[in-house]
MIDOSE-1310 file (N, C-alpha, C; in nm, 2 decimals, decimal comma, always signed):
residues 93
msai	+11,21/+10,38/+7,36/+11,13/+10,50/+7,32/+11,01/+10,52/+7,42; +10,95/+10,41/+7,46/+10,84/+10,42/+7,56/+10,89/+10,47/+7,69; +11,02/+10,44/+7,73/+11,07/+10,49/+7,85/+11,08/+10,64/+7,85; +11,12/+10,70/+7,73/+11,13/+10,84/+7,72/+10,99/+10,91/+7,73
ikfa	+10,90/+10,84/+7,67/+10,76/+10,90/+7,68/+10,71/+10,90/+7,82; +10,73/+10,79/+7,90/+10,69/+10,77/+8,04/+10,76/+10,88/+8,12; +10,89/+10,90/+8,10/+10,97/+11,00/+8,17/+10,91/+11,14/+8,14; +10,88/+11,17/+8,02/+10,82/+11,30/+7,98/+10,69/+11,32/+8,05
dhmp	+10,61/+11,21/+8,07/+10,48/+11,23/+8,13/+10,49/+11,27/+8,27; +10,60/+11,23/+8,34/+10,62/+11,26/+8,48/+10,68/+11,40/+8,50; +10,73/+11,46/+8,40/+10,80/+11,59/+8,42/+10,71/+11,70/+8,47; +10,58/+11,72/+8,42/+10,50/+11,83/+8,46/+10,47/+11,83/+8,61
srps	+10,48/+11,72/+8,68/+10,44/+11,71/+8,82/+10,56/+11,78/+8,91; +10,68/+11,77/+8,86/+10,80/+11,82/+8,93/+10,79/+11,97/+8,96; +10,77/+12,05/+8,86/+10,77/+12,19/+8,89/+10,67/+12,23/+8,99; +10,55/+12,17/+9,00/+10,45/+12,20/+9,10/+10,51/+12,18/+9,24
iaes	+10,58/+12,07/+9,26/+10,64/+12,04/+9,39/+10,75/+12,14/+9,42; +10,83/+12,17/+9,32/+10,94/+12,27/+9,34/+10,88/+12,41/+9,37; +10,78/+12,44/+9,30/+10,71/+12,57/+9,32/+10,65/+12,57/+9,46; +10,59/+12,47/+9,50/+10,53/+12,46/+9,64/+10,64/+12,48/+9,74
lqee	+10,75/+12,40/+9,73/+10,86/+12,41/+9,82/+10,92/+12,55/+9,82; +10,94/+12,61/+9,71/+10,99/+12,75/+9,70/+10,90/+12,85/+9,77; +10,77/+12,83/+9,75/+10,67/+12,92/+9,82/+10,68/+12,90/+9,97; +10,69/+12,78/+10,02/+10,71/+12,76/+10,16/+10,84/+12,82/+10,21
fnni	+10,95/+12,80/+10,13/+11,08/+12,86/+10,16/+11,07/+13,01/+10,17; +11,00/+13,07/+10,07/+10,98/+13,22/+10,07/+10,91/+13,27/+10,20; +10,81/+13,19/+10,24/+10,73/+13,22/+10,36/+10,83/+13,22/+10,49; +10,92/+13,12/+10,49/+11,01/+13,11/+10,60/+11,10/+13,23/+10,60
nspd	+11,15/+13,27/+10,49/+11,25/+13,38/+10,48/+11,19/+13,52/+10,49; +11,06/+13,53/+10,48/+10,99/+13,66/+10,47/+11,00/+13,73/+10,61; +11,05/+13,86/+10,61/+11,06/+13,93/+10,74/+10,92/+13,96/+10,80; +10,82/+13,96/+10,72/+10,68/+14,00/+10,76/+10,61/+13,88/+10,82
tsle	+10,66/+13,76/+10,81/+10,60/+13,64/+10,86/+10,63/+13,62/+11,01; +10,53/+13,58/+11,08/+10,55/+13,56/+11,23/+10,63/+13,43/+11,25; +10,69/+13,42/+11,37/+10,77/+13,30/+11,40/+10,68/+13,17/+11,39; +10,56/+13,18/+11,43/+10,47/+13,06/+11,43/+10,45/+13,02/+11,28
qkla	+10,42/+13,12/+11,20/+10,40/+13,09/+11,06/+10,53/+13,03/+10,99; +10,64/+13,09/+11,03/+10,77/+13,04/+10,97/+10,79/+12,89/+11,02; +10,76/+12,86/+11,14/+10,78/+12,73/+11,19/+10,68/+12,63/+11,12; +10,56/+12,68/+11,10/+10,46/+12,60/+11,03/+10,50/+12,57/+10,88
sals	+10,55/+12,67/+10,82/+10,60/+12,66/+10,68/+10,72/+12,57/+10,67; +10,81/+12,58/+10,77/+10,92/+12,49/+10,77/+10,88/+12,35/+10,79; +10,79/+12,33/+10,88/+10,74/+12,19/+10,91/+10,67/+12,13/+10,79; +10,59/+12,22/+10,72/+10,53/+12,17/+10,60/+10,63/+12,13/+10,49
cimq	+10,73/+12,21/+10,48/+10,84/+12,19/+10,38/+10,91/+12,06/+10,41; +10,94/+12,04/+10,54/+11,01/+11,91/+10,58/+10,92/+11,79/+10,56; +10,79/+11,80/+10,58/+10,70/+11,69/+10,56/+10,69/+11,66/+10,41; +10,68/+11,76/+10,33/+10,68/+11,74/+10,19/+10,80/+11,67/+10,14
lqmr	+10,92/+11,71/+10,19/+11,04/+11,65/+10,15/+11,05/+11,50/+10,20; +11,01/+11,48/+10,32/+11,00/+11,34/+10,37/+10,92/+11,25/+10,29; +10,80/+11,30/+10,25/+10,71/+11,22/+10,17/+10,78/+11,19/+10,03; +10,84/+11,29/+9,97/+10,91/+11,27/+9,85/+11,02/+11,17/+9,86
isdm	+11,10/+11,18/+9,97/+11,21/+11,08/+9,99/+11,15/+10,94/+10,00; +11,04/+10,93/+10,08/+10,98/+10,80/+10,09/+10,93/+10,74/+9,96; +10,87/+10,82/+9,88/+10,83/+10,78/+9,74/+10,94/+10,74/+9,66; +11,05/+10,81/+9,66/+11,17/+10,78/+9,59/+11,23/+10,65/+9,64
qeki	+11,23/+10,62/+9,77/+11,29/+10,50/+9,82/+11,20/+10,38/+9,78; +11,07/+10,40/+9,77/+10,99/+10,29/+9,73/+11,01/+10,26/+9,58; +11,03/+10,36/+9,50/+11,06/+10,34/+9,36/+11,19/+10,28/+9,34; +11,29/+10,31/+9,42/+11,43/+10,25/+9,41/+11,42/+10,10/+9,44
aqse	+11,34/+10,07/+9,55/+11,33/+9,93/+9,59/+11,26/+9,85/+9,48; +11,16/+9,91/+9,42/+11,09/+9,84/+9,31/+11,18/+9,82/+9,20; +11,26/+9,92/+9,16/+11,35/+9,91/+9,05/+11,46/+9,80/+9,08; +11,51/+9,80/+9,20/+11,60/+9,69/+9,24/+11,54/+9,55/+9,22
rdvs	+11,42/+9,54/+9,26/+11,35/+9,41/+9,25/+11,34/+9,37/+9,10; +11,30/+9,47/+9,02/+11,28/+9,45/+8,87/+11,42/+9,41/+8,81; +11,52/+9,48/+8,85/+11,65/+9,45/+8,79/+11,70/+9,31/+8,83; +11,67/+9,27/+8,96/+11,71/+9,14/+9,01/+11,63/+9,03/+8,93
ikem	+11,51/+9,05/+8,90/+11,43/+8,95/+8,82/+11,48/+8,94/+8,68; +11,51/+9,06/+8,62/+11,56/+9,06/+8,48/+11,70/+8,99/+8,47; +11,78/+9,01/+8,58/+11,91/+8,94/+8,58/+11,90/+8,79/+8,59; +11,80/+8,75/+8,67/+11,78/+8,61/+8,68/+11,72/+8,55/+8,55
llrn	+11,64/+8,62/+8,48/+11,58/+8,57/+8,36/+11,69/+8,57/+8,25; +11,78/+8,66/+8,25/+11,89/+8,67/+8,16/+11,99/+8,55/+8,18; +12,02/+8,52/+8,31/+12,10/+8,41/+8,34/+12,03/+8,27/+8,30; +11,91/+8,26/+8,32/+11,83/+8,14/+8,28/+11,84/+8,13/+8,12
atlr	+11,82/+8,24/+8,05/+11,81/+8,24/+7,91/+11,95/+8,20/+7,86; +12,06/+8,26/+7,92/+12,19/+8,23/+7,88/+12,22/+8,08/+7,90; +12,18/+8,03/+8,01/+12,20/+7,88/+8,04/+12,13/+7,80/+7,94; +12,01/+7,83/+7,91/+11,92/+7,76/+7,82/+11,99/+7,76/+7,67
erel	+12,04/+7,88/+7,64/+12,10/+7,89/+7,51/+12,22/+7,80/+7,50; +12,30/+7,79/+7,61/+12,42/+7,70/+7,61/+12,38/+7,56/+7,59; +12,27/+7,52/+7,66/+12,22/+7,38/+7,66/+12,17/+7,35/+7,51; +12,10/+7,44/+7,45/+12,06/+7,42/+7,31/+12,17/+7,41/+7,22
rtql	+12,27/+7,50/+7,24/+12,39/+7,49/+7,15/+12,46/+7,36/+7,16; +12,47/+7,31/+7,29/+12,54/+7,18/+7,31/+12,46/+7,07/+7,24; +12,33/+7,07/+7,25/+12,25/+6,97/+7,19/+12,27/+6,98/+7,04; +12,27/+7,10/+6,98/+12,28/+7,12/+6,84/+12,41/+7,07/+6,79
vgrf	+12,52/+7,10/+6,86/+12,65/+7,05/+6,82/+12,66/+6,90/+6,83; +12,60/+6,85/+6,93/+12,60/+6,70/+6,95/+12,53/+6,63/+6,84; +12,43/+6,69/+6,78/+12,36/+6,62/+6,67/+12,44/+6,62/+6,54; +12,53/+6,72/+6,52/+12,60/+6,72/+6,40/+12,73/+6,65/+6,41
w	+12,78/+6,62/+6,53/+12,91/+6,54/+6,54/+12,88/+6,40/+6,57
């Protein structure tokens, strides 16, 4: 449930980025905009997308580390459970 709440908290930031990129894209496609302005808008758009990609790559790397740690903890817990079951069975036999 908390994951859903956290995800919902991040949703409002996305439209602002999309709107910003759409605005830049509209500037690029506008016939009234000079070539220099179009290039500046295109560069700004590219930089925003590169920053977004970098942020996503960092989040993916962190998520992979978290999953790796949780897999290790699960393996350790499973091993410990087997050891405890073996001890328990040994006491009754």
